[in-house]
Structure formats: C-alpha cells, structure tokens
C-alpha positions in Angstrom: -65.5 39.3 92.4 -68.6 37.2 91.6 -71.3 36.9 94.2 -74.7 35.3 94.5 -77.9 37.1 95.4 -81.4 35.9 95.7 -84.6 37.7 94.6 -86.8 37.9 97.7 -89.9 38.0 95.5 -89.6 34.8 93.5 -86.5 33.1 95.1 -84.5 33.1 91.9 -80.7 33.2 92.6 -78.2 34.5 90.1 -74.6 35.7 90.0 -73.6 39.4 90.1 -70.4 41.3 90.2 -69.4 43.3 93.2 -68.6 46.2 90.9 -72.1 46.2 89.6 -73.6 46.3 93.1 -71.2 49.1 94.2 -71.9 51.2 91.2 -75.6 51.3 91.8 -75.8 51.2 95.6 -76.8 47.5 95.4 -80.1 48.1 93.4 -80.9 45.4 90.9 -84.0 44.2 89.1 -84.8 40.5 89.0 -84.8 39.1 85.5 -87.5 36.5 86.4 -90.2 38.5 88.1 -89.0 42.1 87.4 -89.0 43.1 91.1 -86.4 45.7 92.2 -84.5 44.7 95.4 -81.3 45.4 97.3 -78.8 42.9 95.9 -76.4 43.4 98.8 -79.0 42.7 101.4 -80.1 39.6 99.5 -76.6 38.1 99.1 -76.4 34.3 99.9 -73.5 31.9 100.4 -73.2 29.0 97.9 -71.9 26.6 100.5 -72.1 22.9 99.9 -75.6 23.0 98.6 -75.6 23.8 94.9 -78.0 26.5 94.0 -79.9 26.6 90.8 -78.7 29.8 89.3 -80.8 31.6 86.8 -79.0 34.2 84.6 -80.8 37.5 84.7 -81.3 39.1 81.3 -81.0 42.5 82.8 -77.8 41.8 84.6 -76.4 39.9 81.6 -76.5 43.2 79.7 -73.6 44.5 81.7 -72.0 41.4 83.3 -68.3 41.7 82.3 -67.6 38.1 83.0 -69.9 36.8 80.2 -68.6 36.2 76.7 -69.9 38.3 73.8 -72.0 35.5 72.5 -73.6 35.0 75.9 -74.1 38.7 76.4 -76.0 38.9 73.2 -78.3 36.0 74.1 -81.9 37.0 73.5 -84.1 37.6 76.6 -87.8 38.6 76.7 -88.4 41.2 74.1 -90.6 43.1 76.5 -88.3 43.0 79.5 -87.6 46.6 80.6 -84.0 47.8 81.2 -83.0 48.6 84.8 -83.6 52.2 85.7 -79.9 52.8 86.1 -79.1 51.6 82.6 -81.7 53.7 80.9 -80.1 56.8 79.3 -81.7 60.2 79.3 -83.5 61.1 76.2 -81.2 63.2 73.9 -82.3 66.7 73.3 -84.5 67.1 70.3 -83.4 68.8 67.1 -86.1 71.5 67.8 -84.7 72.2 71.2 -81.1 72.4 70.0 -82.2 74.8 67.2 -84.1 76.9 69.7 -81.0 77.2 72.0 -78.9 78.1 68.9 -81.4 80.8 67.9 -81.4 82.3 71.4 -77.6 82.4 71.5 -77.5 84.2 68.1 -80.1 86.7 69.3 -78.1 87.4 72.5 -74.9 87.8 70.5 -76.6 90.2 68.1 -77.9 92.3 71.0 -74.5 92.4 72.6 -72.9 93.6 69.3 -75.7 96.2 68.9 -75.1 97.5 72.4 -71.3 97.7 71.8 -71.9 99.5 68.5 -74.0 102.2 70.2 -71.5 102.6 73.0 -68.4 102.3 71.0 -67.4 106.0 71.5 -68.0 105.8 75.3 -66.0 102.5 75.4 -63.0 104.1 73.9 -63.2 106.9 76.4 -63.2 104.5 79.3 -60.7 102.0 77.7 -58.6 103.9 75.1 -56.5 100.8 74.4 -59.5 99.1 72.7 -59.8 101.7 70.0 -57.5 99.9 67.5 -59.6 96.7 67.8 -62.9 98.6 67.4 -61.6 100.5 64.4 -60.6 97.2 62.8 -64.0 95.7 63.5 -65.7 98.8 62.1 -63.7 98.7 58.9 -65.0 95.1 58.4 -68.6 96.2 59.3 -68.5 99.4 57.3 -68.8 101.7 60.3 -66.6 104.3 62.1 -65.6 104.9 65.7 -66.1 108.6 66.4 -63.7 110.3 68.9 -65.1 111.0 72.3 -66.4 114.6 72.8 -65.9 115.8 76.4 -65.7 119.6 76.3 -65.6 119.8 80.1 -62.1 118.3 79.8 -60.8 121.0 77.4 -59.3 124.1 78.8 -58.2 127.5 77.4 -54.9 127.8 79.2 -53.9 131.1 77.6 -55.5 133.6 75.3 -55.0 137.2 74.0 -56.7 139.5 71.6 -55.4 142.7 69.9 -56.3 145.1 67.1 -54.7 145.0 63.7 -55.7 148.5 62.4 -53.9 148.0 59.1 -56.2 145.1 58.2 -59.1 146.2 60.3 -59.4 143.0 62.2 -59.2 141.7 65.7 -56.7 138.9 66.2 -57.4 136.2 68.8 -54.6 133.9 70.0 -55.4 131.0 72.3 -54.0 127.7 73.5 -56.2 124.7 74.1 -55.3 121.8 76.3 -56.9 118.3 76.5 -57.0 117.3 80.2 -58.6 113.9 79.3 -56.6 110.6 79.3 -57.8 109.9 75.7 -57.8 111.7 72.3 -61.0 113.6 71.7 -62.7 115.9 69.2 -61.7 119.5 69.0 -64.4 121.5 70.8 -66.5 124.4 69.6 -65.4 127.8 70.9 -67.7 130.6 71.8 -66.3 134.1 71.3 -68.2 137.2 72.4 -66.9 140.7 71.8 -68.0 143.2 74.5 -68.0 146.9 75.1 -68.4 148.4 78.6 -69.4 144.9 79.7 -72.2 144.5 77.2 -72.2 142.0 74.3 -71.5 143.5 70.9 -71.4 140.3 68.9 -71.2 136.6 69.6 -70.0 133.8 67.5 -69.5 130.0 67.9 -66.4 128.9 66.1 -66.2 125.3 64.8 -62.8 123.5 64.6 -62.6 124.0 60.8 -62.9 127.8 61.4 -60.1 128.2 64.0 -57.6 125.5 63.0 -55.0 126.1 60.2 -56.9 125.6 57.0 -54.2 123.3 55.4 -53.9 121.1 58.5 -57.6 121.2 59.6 -58.7 117.9 57.9 -55.8 115.9 59.4 -56.1 117.5 62.8 -59.9 117.0 63.0 -59.6 113.4 62.0 -57.0 112.6 64.6 -58.5 114.8 67.4 -56.6 116.6 70.1 -54.4 113.9 71.8 -54.5 113.0 75.5 -52.8 115.7 77.4 -52.0 117.5 74.2 -52.2 121.2 73.4 -53.3 123.1 70.2 -52.6 126.7 69.5 -55.2 128.7 67.5 -55.5 132.0 65.7 -58.7 133.7 64.7 -59.2 136.8 62.7 -62.5 138.8 63.2 -63.6 141.6 60.9 -63.5 144.8 63.0 -65.2 147.1 60.6 -68.2 148.7 62.2 -67.4 147.1 65.6 -66.4 148.8 68.7 -65.2 146.3 71.4 -63.2 146.9 74.5 -63.3 143.3 75.8 -64.2 139.8 75.0 -65.4 136.5 76.5 -64.0 133.2 75.5 -65.3 129.8 76.5 -65.4 126.1 75.5 -68.9 125.8 74.2 -71.3 125.3 75.9 -69.3 125.8 79.2 -69.4 129.1 81.1 -67.3 131.9 79.7 -64.7 133.9 81.5 -64.6 137.6 80.9 -61.4 139.0 79.5 -60.1 142.5 78.8 -59.0 143.1 75.2 -55.4 144.4 75.0 
C-alpha cells in the first residue's frame, strides 16, 4: 500500500510503500536534505489538499511501484545510499586465501596426528583398519598391528628332555585376550637349576613359530581371542637344568618345574 510521509527537516513529502517501512522499522533518509527520520511517525494524510510530492532518489532505488525507466532516473551523483541498502564489503581475496591456507594447515595437522596414532586407533576401533590400510596404500605407508603384551597369556606349557637329540623341547600355547589382532609377542625363557638361572633367552616370533608359516603368521598377527601353539628346541649339551621360567616379555615370569 502507498503512503505519504513528510520529512520533518525540510518539509518535503513523498510516497513510500508500507513494505519498505516495515522492512526497516520505518527508518528512511530524505532525498532532499539527506536527514534520517522515522517514516511511520511522519506519515500524513493526503486529504482534500493536494500535496506537492517530491520523489526521493533514495526511495526510488527500491520503490516497486515505479517503472524501470523511472527507477533508473538519475539522482544526485553524490547522494549516499541509505544505510540499510548498503551491502557489507565482500571479503578480500587476501582474506579468503588466508582462511584457505589455515584450513589446509589444520587438515595436514589432523592427518599427521592420525598417521602417528594409526596403530592405537586400530586397537580402539578395529573396524577402521581396512579404511586405514587403504589410505596407507595410497600414501605409501603401513598400519602396524597393535602390540599389547599384557593381553597375551601363556595358557599351557610343558618342557621335557630329548636325550637322543640332546635338546630340551618346550611346548606352549599362547592366547590373545585382546578384542583386536595384534603382533606376536617376544617370549623370555630361562632355564634354572635348584632355583638359580642357568641360561636366559628372549625368543622372537620368527624363532618360535613354524619356519614355513612364520612370514604369513607374523604379517597377520594373532587374531582377537585366537590361540597359537609353539614348539621350541634348545640345545641341552653342557646344560644342567631342573626347571624353567616362561613369560611374555617383558612381563613377570612364572616359575615352572621341568618334567
């Protein structure tokens, strides 16, 4: 709806649209003297007396009732736009570039942190291992299996003499108590006699696993909840042992009596 408002500064009257006043809480700028005033408070009735209406260049910029030719009518070149029509200055190219650089730095830092913690991440969330392995194949890295020796147990073991071959034979069964596959542990074996150590040796997985299957087993690790039997032969020549201690290195050992 078209209304008439009068500038209290210079007395100029002009038409405005109710939508314009509602959109900006009634604030308008006079196109004659440039004063800002409340167009709602300054509304007047046309009545019988005809008012000399002066089109406001500022209001003409957004008056939907005017035709395109009228809307494009030139006003004073120096006349400022109303504050509510002025757009915020777009961000500079330098500022956009800086934000992009900071985002790339943050992404690189996140990737580096994930790379360093990739093994721990697979221990906490085993389901993400395939995705990490795929990403590492693309990036030229690997995802090592977790190593948690405190979650490996020797659930059964036995050692006996083999006089014919002059060796001690150790049989044991390892169990992974963790909910994720992990590396085979190192095993510490100590031969004792009368409770005193005779010889001590730390066995690596390649030394106690079956030689033919060792590469495959080491690559896949001992599966979650899985068990792995092992057999170790120790040269008995020159050794006199009546007992042994077996532990998951570096955990504490449990003394055993050799049968």
